[in-house]
N, C-alpha and C positions, 0 to 999 in steps of 0.2 A: 575508585568511585565510579558511579554510573556515568556513562557518556562523557568521559573526559577527553576523548579524541573526536574531532569532527572533520569530516570531509564533505565538501560541497561540490556538487555537479550541477551546473546550471547553464542556461542559454546555449551557446554553441557547444559547450562541454556538458550538456545535460544528457549524458549517456546513461540510459537504464542499464545497459550491459556493463559499462564501466563501473557503475556503482555496485552492481551485483558481483562483479569480479573482485572488487575491493572487499566486500563482505565475505566472499568465498575464501580469500586469502586470510582474513581474520579467523575464519572457521578452522582452517588448516592448523592454525596456531592455538586452537582451543579457546580463543577469545570470544566473548559474547558481543553481540552487536545489535543495534536497532537501526533500521533504515526506513526513511520516509520517502515515498515516491509521490511527489506532488506534480502531476502531469495530467494529461487528458486520457481518460479511459474510453474505449470504444466497445460497445456491446455487440453481440452477434446480431447481424442484420443481413439476412440472405438476399433481400431485395437490393441492398447497396453493395453486395459482394464481400461483406465482412463475415467470413465463415468461422472465425475464432475470435474470442475476446482479445483486445489489443491495448497496449499502452504506448502513447506517443513518446518517441525518444529521438534525440539528436545523435546520430551515429556517424562519425567522421564528417560532420558538417551537413549531413543530409537527414531530413526527417523521415522516420519510418515507424511502423507499428511493430512492437515486440509482442508476440502472441504468448498465451499461457503455456503452450507446449514447448516453447523455446527456453523455459526456465529450468528444465531438468538437467542441463549441463552445469548448473551452479550448485555448489555445496553450501547450503544456508543453515547448517546445524548451528545451534546456539544463537539463532537470530530471531528478531521480532520484526515483522514487516507491517508498516502502516501505509495503506494505499489511499492517498489523498487525491482521488480521481473518480470521475463519474462511473457508475455502474460496474465497479470492480468486483463486487460480490456476485454479480449475475453470471450465469454460464450460458448454457444452451437453452434459452427460456422457452422455446417451443416444445421442449420435452420436459414434462414435469419431474421425471426421475433425474434430471441433470440441472436443476435450478441453481444449485450451489457448486457448480463445477467451475471451470475456467481458472481464474487467478487464485481463488481460495484453494483449490486442489493443486494447482501448479506450484504455488509456494510451499504448501504442505509437503508435496512429493519431493521438493528440493531440500527439505529438512527444516524449514522454518518452524519454530515452536509455537508461535502465536502470530495470528494475522488479523489485521483490522482492515475492513473493506466496506464499501457502500453498495446498497441495492438501488440507489437513486442517484439523480444528478447531484453534483456537489457545487456549492457556492464557494468560490475561492476565498473570500474574506472570512467566512465562517470556518472553513477548513483550516486556514492559517491559525486563527484564534484557538480552535479546538486542538490542533496538533501541538502548538506551543504550550498551552495549559496542561495538556496530557503529560508531555515529557517533563515539564517543569515540576508538576506535582509528583510524578513518579520519582524523579531524581531527588527531590527534597524529602519525600516521605516513603511512599510505596505505590505499587501498581493501582490498588483500589483508590487511593487518594488522587492519583493521576486521572483516573476515570471520572471521579466526582468533580474535580476541578475543570476538566474539559467540558463536562456537561454544563456547569455553571457559566463558563466562559461564553457559551453560545446560547444561553437560555432564551433570550428574546427572539433570536432567529429560529430556534427549535420550536417555539410555540406556533410557528406558521408552516413548518415543514414536517413531513413524516421522517421519523428517525428511530432507530432501534439501538438500544444499549444492551449488551449481554454482559452481565456481571459474572466473574468467575466464582 
């Protein structure tokens, strides 16, 4: 069945690298996986010294930013990645030819078959409802139903925010 094994990486053990390593190990065994990275995303901001998009991670008890180029060491084939973090679909936004680079490209280059990311800031409560409804709907029915359920779960919030849904 879909998603019958769950691993949770949070708080001091909220390691993005640890989670991606676990997905890589599943990939080596030819198992499919879905990973939700609910963290803080940092967009490129040359004025603040953020030269690459980053995801906040707890690595060995220390907070650090994992950049999109650091993903290439992981084998994420047979995986789906949901980024529940601000600005994770943005890339190098000062260059129009690289708007959708960064994590979208990084996870795709690492072998992920499907990526969900955001071009805008993410509200944590809406993101949680969205993610739970998405995976619940997918597990109970199919991917399209998961997308529909996630949209319904946050309808009131979405009326006030910009949001993009891409249907397969």
